[in-house]
C-alpha positions as CSV (number, residue, x, y, z in Angstrom):
1,X,131.7,134.6,82.8
2,X,129.8,136.8,80.4
3,X,126.6,138.1,81.7
4,X,123.4,138.3,79.5
5,X,122.5,141.9,79.0
6,X,119.3,143.1,80.8
7,X,117.5,143.8,77.5
8,X,118.2,140.3,76.3
9,X,116.7,138.8,79.4
10,X,113.7,141.1,79.0
11,X,113.2,139.8,75.4
12,X,113.4,136.2,76.6
13,X,110.8,136.9,79.3
14,X,108.5,138.4,76.8
15,X,108.7,135.6,74.3
16,X,105.7,133.2,74.8
17,X,106.7,129.7,76.2
18,X,105.1,128.1,73.2
19,X,107.3,130.0,70.9
20,X,110.4,128.9,72.8
21,X,109.2,125.3,72.5
22,X,108.6,125.7,68.8
23,X,112.3,126.3,68.2
24,X,112.9,122.7,69.0
25,X,109.7,121.4,67.4
26,X,109.8,118.0,65.7
27,X,107.7,115.6,63.7
28,X,106.2,112.2,64.3
29,X,104.5,110.3,61.6
30,X,103.1,106.8,60.8
31,X,105.1,105.4,57.9
32,X,104.4,102.5,55.7
33,X,106.5,100.1,57.9
34,X,107.7,102.2,60.8
35,X,106.9,105.1,63.1
36,X,109.0,108.0,62.0
37,X,110.5,110.5,64.4
38,X,111.9,113.5,62.6
39,X,112.1,111.3,59.5
40,X,113.9,108.4,61.2
41,X,112.5,105.0,62.1
42,X,111.4,104.9,65.7
43,X,110.4,101.9,67.8
44,X,108.2,102.9,70.6
45,X,109.3,101.2,73.8
46,X,106.6,102.4,76.2
47,X,105.2,101.8,79.6
48,X,101.9,102.9,81.0
49,X,102.0,105.2,84.1
50,X,99.0,106.9,85.6
51,X,99.9,110.2,87.2
52,X,96.6,110.1,89.2
53,X,97.8,107.0,91.0
54,X,101.1,108.5,92.1
55,X,101.7,111.4,94.5
56,X,102.9,114.4,92.4
57,X,106.1,114.5,94.5
58,X,107.1,111.1,93.1
59,X,106.3,111.7,89.4
60,X,110.0,112.4,88.6
61,X,111.2,109.3,90.4
62,X,108.8,107.0,88.6
63,X,109.6,108.5,85.2
64,X,113.3,108.1,85.9
65,X,112.6,104.4,86.8
66,X,110.7,104.0,83.5
67,X,113.6,105.5,81.5
68,X,116.2,103.4,83.4
69,X,114.4,100.2,82.6
70,X,115.1,101.0,78.9
71,X,111.8,102.6,77.8
72,X,111.8,105.7,75.6
73,X,108.1,106.6,76.0
74,X,105.5,106.8,78.7
75,X,101.7,106.2,78.1
76,X,99.4,108.3,80.2
77,X,95.6,108.0,80.8
78,X,93.5,111.0,81.7
79,X,90.5,110.3,83.9
80,X,87.8,112.7,83.0
81,X,86.2,112.6,86.5
82,X,89.2,114.1,88.2
83,X,89.5,116.8,85.6
84,X,85.8,117.8,85.6
85,X,84.4,116.7,89.0
86,X,81.3,118.8,88.4
87,X,80.0,120.1,85.0
88,X,82.1,122.9,83.8
89,X,84.4,122.9,86.9
90,X,87.7,121.9,85.4
91,X,90.7,120.9,87.5
92,X,94.2,120.6,86.1
93,X,96.1,121.5,89.3
94,X,97.9,119.6,92.0
95,X,97.9,115.8,91.4
96,X,95.6,116.5,88.3
97,X,98.3,118.7,86.6
98,X,98.7,116.5,83.5
99,X,100.7,119.1,81.7
100,X,103.3,119.1,84.4
101,X,103.4,115.3,84.2
102,X,104.1,115.5,80.5
103,X,106.8,118.2,81.0
104,X,108.4,116.0,83.7
105,X,108.5,113.1,81.2
106,X,110.1,115.4,78.6
107,X,112.7,116.4,81.1
108,X,113.5,112.8,81.7
109,X,114.0,112.3,77.9
110,X,110.7,110.4,77.4
111,X,108.1,110.8,74.7
112,X,104.4,110.7,75.7
113,X,101.5,108.7,74.2
114,X,98.4,110.4,75.5
115,X,95.1,108.6,76.2
116,X,92.6,111.4,77.1
117,X,89.4,109.3,76.9
118,X,86.6,110.4,77.3
119,X,86.3,106.7,78.4
120,X,89.4,105.0,79.9
121,X,88.4,101.8,81.8
122,X,91.7,101.3,83.7
123,X,89.9,99.8,86.7
124,X,88.9,103.3,87.6
125,X,85.5,104.3,88.9
126,X,83.0,104.4,86.0
127,X,86.0,103.9,83.7
128,X,87.0,107.5,84.3
129,X,83.6,109.0,83.2
130,X,82.3,111.6,85.7
131,X,79.5,110.4,88.1
132,X,77.3,113.4,87.2
133,X,76.6,111.9,83.8
134,X,74.4,109.4,85.6
135,X,72.1,112.2,86.9
136,X,70.6,112.3,83.4
137,X,68.6,109.0,83.3
138,X,68.1,109.2,79.6
139,X,71.8,109.8,78.7
140,X,73.6,107.0,76.9
141,X,77.4,107.0,77.4
142,X,79.8,106.0,74.6
143,X,77.2,106.8,71.9
144,X,76.3,109.8,69.8
145,X,73.7,110.8,72.4
146,X,73.6,114.6,72.1
147,X,74.0,115.2,75.9
148,X,76.9,112.8,76.1
149,X,78.7,114.2,73.0
150,X,78.2,117.8,74.2
151,X,79.9,116.9,77.5
152,X,82.7,115.1,75.7
153,X,83.2,118.1,73.5
154,X,83.6,120.5,76.4
155,X,85.9,118.2,78.2
156,X,88.2,117.5,75.2
157,X,88.5,121.2,74.4
158,X,89.6,121.7,78.0
159,X,92.2,119.0,77.6
160,X,93.4,120.6,74.4
161,X,94.0,123.9,76.2
162,X,96.3,122.1,78.6
163,X,98.1,119.7,76.3
164,X,97.9,120.7,72.7
165,X,100.9,123.1,73.3
166,X,102.9,120.0,74.5
167,X,102.8,118.1,71.2
168,X,106.0,117.3,69.4
169,X,105.0,119.6,66.6
170,X,105.3,122.5,69.1
171,X,108.4,121.3,70.9
172,X,106.7,119.1,73.5
173,X,106.9,115.3,74.2
174,X,103.4,114.1,73.0
175,X,103.7,112.0,69.8
176,X,100.3,110.3,69.6
177,X,96.8,110.7,71.0
178,X,94.3,107.8,71.5
179,X,90.7,108.2,70.5
180,X,88.4,106.7,73.2
181,X,89.5,103.3,74.4
182,X,88.8,99.7,73.4
183,X,85.5,100.8,71.9
184,X,85.2,97.6,69.9
185,X,84.3,95.8,73.1
186,X,81.3,98.1,73.5
187,X,80.0,99.1,70.1
188,X,80.8,99.4,66.4
189,X,79.7,103.0,65.6
190,X,82.8,104.2,63.7
191,X,81.1,107.6,63.2
192,X,81.1,108.1,67.0
193,X,84.9,107.6,67.0
194,X,85.4,109.9,64.1
195,X,83.4,112.6,65.8
196,X,85.6,112.3,68.9
197,X,88.7,112.4,66.7
198,X,87.3,115.6,65.2
199,X,86.8,117.1,68.7
200,X,90.5,116.3,69.4
201,X,91.5,118.1,66.2
202,X,89.3,121.1,67.2
203,X,91.1,121.0,70.6
204,X,94.4,121.6,68.7
205,X,95.8,118.1,68.5
206,X,97.7,117.5,65.2
207,X,99.8,114.4,66.0
208,X,98.7,111.0,64.8
209,X,95.6,109.5,66.4
210,X,95.0,105.8,67.2
211,X,92.5,103.3,68.5
212,X,93.2,100.1,70.3
213,X,91.2,96.9,71.1
214,X,91.9,93.3,72.2
215,X,92.0,90.7,69.4
216,X,88.4,89.6,69.7
217,X,87.0,93.1,69.3
218,X,89.4,94.8,67.0
219,X,87.3,94.3,63.8
220,X,84.3,96.1,65.4
221,X,85.8,99.6,65.2
222,X,88.9,99.6,63.1
223,X,88.7,102.6,60.9
224,X,90.9,103.4,57.8
225,X,90.9,107.0,59.0
226,X,92.6,106.2,62.4
227,X,95.8,104.2,63.1
228,X,94.9,100.9,64.7
229,X,96.9,99.2,67.6
230,X,96.1,96.0,69.4
231,X,96.0,94.9,73.1
232,X,97.1,91.5,74.3
233,X,98.8,89.7,77.2
234,X,100.7,87.0,75.3
235,X,101.7,85.5,71.9
236,X,102.7,88.7,70.0
237,X,103.4,86.7,66.8
238,X,99.9,85.4,66.5
239,X,98.2,88.6,67.5
240,X,100.3,90.8,65.1
241,X,99.4,88.3,62.4
242,X,95.7,89.1,63.2
243,X,96.4,92.8,63.1
244,X,98.1,92.4,59.7
245,X,94.8,90.9,58.3
246,X,93.1,94.2,59.2
247,X,96.1,96.6,58.5
248,X,98.3,95.1,55.8
249,X,100.8,98.0,56.1
250,X,102.1,100.3,58.7
251,X,104.0,99.8,62.0
252,X,102.9,97.1,64.4
253,X,102.1,98.2,67.9
254,X,100.6,96.6,71.0
255,X,99.2,99.5,73.1
256,X,98.5,97.3,76.2
257,X,100.8,94.4,76.8
258,X,100.2,92.9,80.3
259,X,103.0,92.0,82.7
260,X,100.5,91.0,85.4
261,X,96.9,91.8,86.3
262,X,94.8,93.8,88.8
263,X,93.3,92.4,92.0
264,X,89.7,92.3,93.2
265,X,88.4,91.9,96.8
266,X,88.0,88.3,97.9
267,X,90.1,86.8,95.1
268,X,93.8,85.7,95.0
269,X,96.5,88.2,94.2
270,X,97.6,88.1,90.6
271,X,101.1,87.4,89.4
272,X,102.5,87.5,85.9
273,X,104.7,85.0,84.1
274,X,108.1,86.8,84.1
275,X,110.1,84.4,81.8
276,X,107.3,84.6,79.1
277,X,107.1,88.4,79.5
278,X,110.8,88.8,79.0
279,X,110.9,86.4,76.0
280,X,108.0,88.1,74.3
281,X,109.3,91.6,74.8
282,X,112.6,90.3,73.3
283,X,110.7,89.0,70.3
284,X,109.0,92.4,69.8
285,X,112.3,94.2,70.1
286,X,113.9,91.9,67.5
287,X,111.0,92.3,65.1
288,X,110.7,96.1,65.3
289,X,107.2,95.9,66.9
290,X,106.4,98.8,69.2
291,X,104.8,98.1,72.6
292,X,103.5,99.7,75.7
293,X,103.7,97.6,78.9
294,X,100.4,98.0,80.8
295,X,101.3,98.6,83.6
296,X,105.0,99.3,83.9
297,X,104.1,101.0,87.2
298,X,100.6,100.6,88.5
299,X,100.7,102.7,91.7
300,X,97.7,103.1,94.0
301,X,94.1,103.9,93.4
302,X,93.8,106.3,96.3
303,X,90.5,107.6,97.7
304,X,87.3,106.2,96.3
305,X,88.6,105.9,92.7
306,X,88.7,102.1,92.4
307,X,86.3,100.6,89.9
308,X,84.6,97.2,89.5
309,X,84.0,94.5,86.9
310,X,80.5,93.2,86.2
311,X,78.7,90.8,85.8
312,X,79.2,89.5,88.4
313,X,80.0,92.6,90.5
314,X,83.7,92.4,91.5
315,X,85.1,95.6,93.1
316,X,88.8,96.2,92.8
317,X,91.4,96.7,95.5
318,X,93.0,100.0,96.4
319,X,96.4,98.7,95.5
320,X,97.1,98.8,91.7
321,X,100.4,97.0,92.1
322,X,99.5,94.9,89.0
323,X,102.6,92.8,89.6
324,X,104.2,95.5,87.4
325,X,108.0,95.7,86.9
326,X,108.0,98.8,89.1
327,X,106.1,98.0,92.3
328,X,103.3,100.0,93.9
329,X,105.9,101.9,96.0
330,X,108.2,102.5,93.0
331,X,110.7,99.7,93.8
332,X,112.7,97.9,91.1
333,X,111.6,94.2,91.1
334,X,113.2,91.1,89.7
335,X,110.9,91.5,86.6
336,X,112.3,95.1,86.2
337,X,115.9,93.9,86.1
338,X,115.1,91.1,83.7
339,X,113.4,93.5,81.3
340,X,116.2,96.1,81.6
341,X,118.7,93.4,80.6
342,X,116.6,92.3,77.6
343,X,116.0,95.9,76.4
344,X,119.7,96.9,76.8
345,X,120.5,94.3,74.1
346,X,118.5,96.3,71.6
347,X,119.5,99.9,72.3
348,X,120.5,102.3,69.5
349,X,124.2,102.8,69.0
350,X,124.4,106.1,70.9
351,X,121.8,105.2,73.5
352,X,122.8,104.8,77.1
353,X,120.5,103.9,79.9
354,X,120.5,106.1,83.0
355,X,121.3,104.4,86.3
356,X,118.5,102.9,88.3
357,X,117.3,105.5,90.9
358,X,117.6,104.4,94.5
359,X,114.5,103.3,96.3
360,X,112.8,106.0,98.4
361,X,113.3,105.5,102.2
362,X,111.0,103.2,104.0
363,X,110.0,103.4,107.7
364,X,108.2,101.3,110.2
365,X,105.7,102.9,112.5
366,X,105.1,101.3,115.9
367,X,101.6,100.2,116.8
368,X,99.3,103.2,117.2
369,X,96.1,103.0,119.2
370,X,93.2,105.0,117.9
371,X,91.7,105.8,121.3
372,X,89.1,108.3,120.2
373,X,85.8,107.1,118.7
374,X,82.8,108.8,117.1
375,X,79.9,106.4,116.3
376,X,78.4,107.3,113.0
377,X,74.7,107.3,114.1
378,X,75.6,110.0,116.7
379,X,77.3,112.2,114.1
380,X,74.8,112.4,111.3
381,X,74.2,115.5,109.2
382,X,70.7,117.0,108.7
383,X,68.7,114.7,106.4
384,X,66.8,115.4,103.2
385,X,63.3,114.1,102.7
386,X,62.2,111.9,99.8
387,X,59.1,109.8,99.0
388,X,61.3,107.2,97.2
389,X,64.9,106.4,98.0
390,X,67.2,108.4,95.6
391,X,70.5,107.2,94.2
392,X,73.8,108.8,95.2
393,X,73.8,110.6,91.8
394,X,70.4,112.1,92.2
395,X,71.5,113.8,95.5
396,X,74.7,115.1,93.9
397,X,77.0,112.6,95.7
398,X,79.8,110.8,94.0
399,X,81.2,108.4,96.7
400,X,81.1,107.4,100.3
401,X,77.9,106.3,102.0
402,X,74.2,107.2,102.3
403,X,72.0,106.4,105.2
404,X,68.3,105.8,104.3
405,X,65.8,105.9,107.2
406,X,62.1,105.2,107.2
407,X,59.5,103.6,109.4
408,X,58.3,100.0,109.4
409,X,54.7,99.3,110.7
410,X,54.0,96.8,113.4
411,X,53.5,93.4,111.8
412,X,54.4,89.8,111.2
413,X,57.8,88.6,110.1
414,X,58.6,89.0,106.5
415,X,61.2,89.8,103.9
416,X,62.8,93.2,103.2
417,X,63.5,93.4,99.5
418,X,65.7,96.2,98.1
419,X,65.9,96.7,94.3
420,X,68.8,97.0,94.2
421,X,71.7,97.6,96.7
422,X,74.7,99.1,95.1
423,X,76.9,98.0,96.7
424,X,77.2,97.0,100.4
425,X,74.4,97.6,102.9
426,X,74.1,97.3,106.7
427,X,70.5,96.9,107.9
428,X,69.3,98.2,111.3
429,X,66.0,97.9,113.1
430,X,65.6,100.4,116.0
431,X,69.4,100.9,116.0
432,X,70.2,97.1,116.2
433,X,72.0,95.6,113.2
434,X,70.1,92.6,111.8
435,X,72.2,91.8,108.7
436,X,74.3,92.8,105.7
437,X,73.7,92.7,102.0
438,X,76.7,92.4,99.6
439,X,76.2,93.0,95.9
440,X,78.9,90.6,95.1
441,X,76.7,87.8,96.3
442,X,73.7,88.9,94.2
443,X,71.5,89.1,97.4
444,X,68.9,91.9,97.7
445,X,66.7,90.7,100.5
446,X,66.8,90.0,104.2
447,X,64.4,88.5,106.8
448,X,62.5,90.9,109.0
449,X,61.5,90.0,112.6
450,X,58.0,90.3,114.1
451,X,57.4,93.9,115.2
452,X,54.9,94.6,118.0
453,X,55.2,98.3,117.4
454,X,56.3,100.5,114.5
455,X,60.1,100.4,114.2
456,X,62.8,102.6,112.7
457,X,64.5,101.1,109.6
458,X,68.0,102.2,108.7
459,X,69.8,101.1,105.6
460,X,73.4,102.3,105.4
461,X,74.7,101.8,101.8
462,X,78.4,102.0,100.9
463,X,79.4,102.7,97.3
464,X,82.3,100.3,96.5
465,X,83.2,101.5,93.0
466,X,81.3,102.0,89.8
467,X,81.6,99.4,87.1
468,X,84.3,100.4,84.7
469,X,83.7,98.0,81.8
470,X,81.0,95.8,80.3
471,X,77.3,95.8,80.0
472,X,76.6,97.2,83.5
473,X,78.6,100.4,82.9
474,X,75.6,102.6,83.9
475,X,76.1,101.9,87.6
476,X,74.1,104.1,89.9
477,X,75.0,103.9,93.6
478,X,72.8,103.5,96.7
479,X,69.3,102.1,96.5
480,X,68.6,102.1,92.8
481,X,64.8,101.7,92.7
482,X,62.7,100.8,95.7
483,X,62.4,99.0,99.1
484,X,59.5,96.5,99.7
485,X,58.3,94.6,102.7
486,X,56.9,91.2,101.8
487,X,54.9,89.1,104.2
488,X,51.8,86.9,104.3
489,X,49.6,89.9,104.0
490,X,51.1,91.0,100.7
491,X,53.9,93.3,99.3
492,X,54.1,96.9,100.4
493,X,56.5,99.5,99.2
494,X,58.2,101.5,101.9
495,X,58.1,105.3,101.3
496,X,58.9,108.6,103.0
497,X,62.6,108.4,103.6
498,X,65.0,110.6,105.5
499,X,68.2,110.5,103.6
500,X,71.6,111.4,105.2
501,X,74.4,112.2,102.8
502,X,77.8,110.8,104.0
503,X,80.3,111.6,101.2
504,X,83.3,111.0,103.6
505,X,85.0,114.0,102.1
506,X,87.5,116.4,103.7
507,X,84.7,118.4,105.4
508,X,82.9,115.4,106.8
509,X,85.9,113.7,108.4
510,X,86.6,116.9,110.3
511,X,83.2,117.1,111.9
512,X,82.7,114.0,114.1
513,X,82.7,114.5,117.9
514,X,85.1,112.0,119.4
515,X,85.2,110.5,122.9
516,X,87.6,108.0,124.5
517,X,86.5,104.4,124.0
518,X,85.8,101.7,121.4
519,X,82.6,101.2,119.4
520,X,81.3,97.6,119.1
521,X,79.6,96.3,115.9
522,X,78.5,99.8,114.8
523,X,79.9,102.1,112.1
524,X,82.2,104.6,113.6
525,X,85.1,107.0,113.0
526,X,88.3,106.4,115.0
527,X,91.0,108.9,115.6
528,X,94.6,108.6,116.7
529,X,98.0,110.3,116.4
530,X,101.6,109.1,116.0
531,X,104.9,110.9,116.1
532,X,107.8,110.5,113.6
533,X,111.4,111.6,113.9
534,X,111.9,111.0,110.2
535,X,109.6,110.3,107.3
536,X,109.5,107.6,104.6
537,X,107.1,105.4,102.7
538,X,105.3,102.9,104.8
539,X,102.5,100.3,104.6
540,X,99.7,100.6,107.1
541,X,98.7,97.2,108.4
542,X,94.9,97.3,108.7
543,X,94.3,93.5,109.1
544,X,92.8,94.0,112.6
545,X,90.0,96.0,111.1
546,X,87.0,94.7,109.0
547,X,86.0,97.1,106.3
548,X,86.4,100.9,105.8
549,X,88.6,103.8,104.7
550,X,91.8,105.4,106.2
551,X,93.0,109.0,106.1
552,X,96.5,110.1,107.1
553,X,96.9,113.9,107.6
554,X,93.8,114.4,105.5
555,X,95.0,112.1,102.6
556,X,92.6,109.3,101.7
557,X,94.7,106.1,101.3
558,X,91.8,104.1,100.0
559,X,89.5,101.3,101.1
560,X,90.5,98.2,103.1
561,X,88.6,95.0,103.6
562,X,89.8,92.1,105.7
563,X,88.7,89.5,103.2
564,X,91.9,90.3,101.3
565,X,94.0,89.8,99.4
566,X,95.3,93.3,100.3
567,X,95.9,93.8,104.0
568,X,98.1,97.0,103.9
569,X,97.6,100.5,102.6
570,X,100.5,102.3,100.9
571,X,101.3,105.6,102.7
572,X,103.8,107.7,100.7
573,X,106.4,109.8,102.6
574,X,105.2,113.1,101.2
575,X,101.9,112.7,103.0
576,X,103.7,112.2,106.4
577,X,105.3,114.9,108.7
578,X,108.1,114.9,111.2
579,X,106.5,115.3,114.6
580,X,102.7,114.8,115.0
581,X,100.6,112.9,112.4
582,X,96.9,112.3,112.4
583,X,95.1,109.1,111.4
584,X,91.4,108.6,110.9
585,X,89.7,105.3,110.2
586,X,86.1,105.0,109.2
587,X,85.1,101.4,110.1
588,X,81.8,100.1,108.8
589,X,81.6,97.0,110.9
590,X,83.9,96.2,113.8
591,X,87.6,96.2,114.7
592,X,89.3,93.5,116.6
593,X,91.8,96.1,117.9
594,X,91.7,99.8,117.1
595,X,95.4,99.9,116.2
596,X,97.4,100.6,113.0
597,X,101.1,99.7,112.4
598,X,103.4,100.8,109.7
599,X,105.3,98.0,108.0
600,X,108.3,98.2,105.7
601,X,106.8,95.8,103.1
602,X,103.2,95.5,101.7
603,X,100.9,92.6,102.3
604,X,99.0,92.1,99.0
605,X,98.5,88.3,98.9
606,X,96.7,87.3,102.1
607,X,93.3,86.1,101.2
608,X,91.2,85.5,104.4
609,X,87.9,84.4,102.7
610,X,88.1,82.1,99.8
């Protein structure tokens, strides 16, 4: 074998990576009837995959699954909040390394349609917008408000630094970039969209731009300066006819075609209509209409990132399975095989689908008792003092809980009114719980008992997820205005609060002081360990608990709530270890048994409260 001379290796090492990519640069255009890839007609067969909802170690597996189903493109949202968790503090590393996700897609032979925001929706907290925007009470999101646009500008320039070098024009996989998302359902300011488009150009993007909207909103923001796609869940023939009324020429594309739907707490698990899905995908394939299946793989909204719909307020589950063709754990489903068969009938002459990757190993974990407990009220941080109760955002807290503590004077029975609780509150008088307020029910008041002496009032508020779409998008967490005591003698506002920040972050879950035992009917941390001889994916059964959060080896698996429909939390193998593993549960209410078991299948359709 001939060896490469040392000086030649040195030259290669000194050549910038972008220059190497440019040698294989290509071209993607929007033609009069088709998309054109290097001058040839190209039908986009795409599926949406959110890298933030998948452990980085599994990106390659999920992308291979996408390709093996017959798709040639992957669509990727960026969620602004994970890339700029605090103003000017950008994060594109670890599970936020979107550039590596795009490179992984390219290695798999997939093109990329990029959806950088700034607004995403996607059942993600605040639609992907960062919580710190809400610290400015006068800021108006998704408008030409100067403060909002300046923040968008800085963010999109940061995105460009990461991803502009990965466009097809520079040898990368990115062929199109979306401007905002479904803006027609929010407003009709086309100049706002054009300014965002110009920010993306300034950031270095030169591939085609596009907007998308559902049929009922598409006329609100369709601009002749930006390619227009449509979103729908059925009847492509009728919806493309509507699109043709707005855009008489150009390729047809549905940028969100729904195979299922997301779940919310307290409502039945959603399932899609597989025969209709396969039939309609077949119709689009036969009529040269491009599509993106939202979601082809939903994954999991780990941590505190699940959003909510409103009105009425309906927080979403941690599982984002979506009844997608590729399940939450990356499994091929019956829907997957039906779609693969349909797509295989429309492949290009020289196109061959790769084999379906095997499923990742799954393990069961025997019942593990969490025998150490740390009651929350005995493990509080130092408080901050406020006259009026602040929101989470105004104390620089994104997620978790806040405990508000004040004094109630002696007096007659009455009503405690909170304007408003966002989103779930436990009320205590002198340490004794007297009730719960749940924003889903629209209740903001609770009856107060007679008090023969002054009493301590505790209001523990959990943030369940900021609204991600609709008129209630500006969704502050905590107590959003004031607390009043109403009785026969009048209405009095309660002031002078001690406020305990409980973000439930990595630092906080390492601080509780545990003891052996079990807490009853009080918020508490529980700790346990289990040992594994081998690792694999598993599904933690949390059905014996009531409401809270689970961490395994420091990884936040998400929220659980016994009302269902979700009763398990997906725990991926890369977050487990052979030997000793640590599990922490923060339980807000009460557990029947402080145990957790690892199952080999998820429970996503067990609704306890209807």
